[in-house]
N, C-alpha and C positions, 0 to 999 in steps of 0.2 A: 531600308525595309527590314522589319524583324524576321526572324527565322520561321521555322515550321511550327505549326500549331501543335502544342502539346497537351493542353487541357483547356476545356472551355467551361465557363460559368454563365451566369445569366447575363452579366454585362461586361465581364472581364475574360479575355483570352490569355492564356499563358503561352508564350512562344519561346523558342530557343534563342539564346543570345549568340549572334554571329559577329565576326569581324567588321562587318559593314555597320554594326551598331556602335562602334567605338566612339564616334562623334557624339551621339546621343548620350552615352555614358559619361563622357568627358564633360559635356554641358552640364549635366546633372550634378556630377561630382564637384564641379566649381560653383555651383549655385549655393550660396549661404543657407538657404531654406533646406537644402538636402544635405550638403556637406557637414554642416555643424550637428544636426541631430544624429547622424550616423557615425560621428567621431572622426571624421577626415580632417586632419589638421592643416594640410598644405594645399596649395593649388596644384592641379595636375596638367602637366603638358602631354602632348601626343605620346611621347616615349613612355611616360609613366603610366598612361592608360593602356598602352601595349603590354607593359609588364603586369598590370592588373589582369589583363585578359589571359596572359601566359600562366600567372600564378594562381589565379581564383577561377576565372571562367572555365579555362581548359583543364582544371584539375579534376581528376576523375573522383576525388572524394567530396566534391562540392556539386550542388545542383543550382545552376543559375538560369532564371527564367525572366523574360520581360512580361510585365503586365500591359496588356494593350486593350484599347477601346476602339472598335471598328477598324482594327489593323494598325492603328497608330500607338506607339509606345508611350506609356504614361508613368512607368516606374519599373522597378525590379524586385524580385523576391529571390532569396538565397537560402539554401540549407547547406551549412558548412560542416564537413566532417561526418558524412552520412555512414561512414564505417564505424563510428563510435556509438556508444550505447545512448548518448544524448547529443545529437547534432544541434548546432546552434542556428537559429533562424535570423536573418536580417532582411529589412525591406525598406523601401522608400518610394516615394511619388514625387513627381514634379509639383511644385507648389500650387499651381493652377488646378490641380485635381484633388486637393486635400478636402476632406469632409464630404465626399461624394459616395463613399463606401467601396471604392475601388480596392484600397488596401485590405480591408476586411475580407473581401471576397478573394482576392489574390492569395493572401496568406492562408486562408482556409483551404483553398485548392492545393497549396503546397503542403500543407499539413496532411491532407487526405493522401496525397501521393507519398509522403514519406512513411506514414504508417501502412500503407497498402504495399509498399515496395521493399522497405529496409527492415531488417530485424533489429529495431531500435526500441529501447525501454521508454523513451520519451523524448521530448524536445525541450529546448532552451532558448531563451531570448533575453535581452536586456535593453533597458531604455534609461535615459537620463531621468532622474526623479522630476524634474521640471517639465518634461515632455508628456504631459497628461494625455494627449491624444494617443501617443504610442502605447502607453501601458494600459490605457482603457481598451484599446483594440485587442490586446492580449487577454484582458480580462473578459471581454465579450466572447472570445473564442474558447473560454474555459481555462486559460492558463492561470495558475495559482502564483502569487507573489512568495518567493522562497527566501528572499533576502535583500539587503540593501548595503552597498559598500559606500561608506561615508567618504566624501571628498576623494572619490575614486579618479576623476578626470578633471583636467584644467581646461575650461571652456570659457572663451570670451572674458579672460582676466579673472576668473573665479574657479575655485575647486568645486566640483559639483558631484553630487551623489549619483550612483547608478542603482537602479532596482532590477532584481533578476527574477525572472519568471520561468516556471516549468509546467509542462503538460505531460502527463503519463498516458500511455496507450489506452488504458481502460477508461480513463476520464474522457478521452475523445470519442471513444466507441459507445459510450453510455447514451 
């Protein structure tokens, strides 16, 4: 069961990620529909997921939240490096929840929180150029395409471009 309610939207609730959520995260990280788009290269066993929790979830410079629908986790949103001027956002949903608006609402709630809480100039996110759903989500939320790294990552036998997006505080507050 996910942790404490942190933020509530119309359909999505953001909850804290707890150690009891390791099995959910491991299942998602090993699902190719999640693993490949977020850039995870290797399968993760229990020890590796435990290390992920120690290094990322329990890192005070990161904000890790589960996106939930009716109390059930459907994905995760993360702000990494909230002590920097432009923290990086990352997000994923289980494939059965794609295209339902959960990610847009969850990322929007996280963006609100980051700008309300931290003295950040802006936020940063990246997606594979072929992952149209991900970069269209960012564009819907007002992120601007700031660059493209050609053949930046090796994915499924090919070198792939990544697109980089940014959102400044005043652009979100407009």
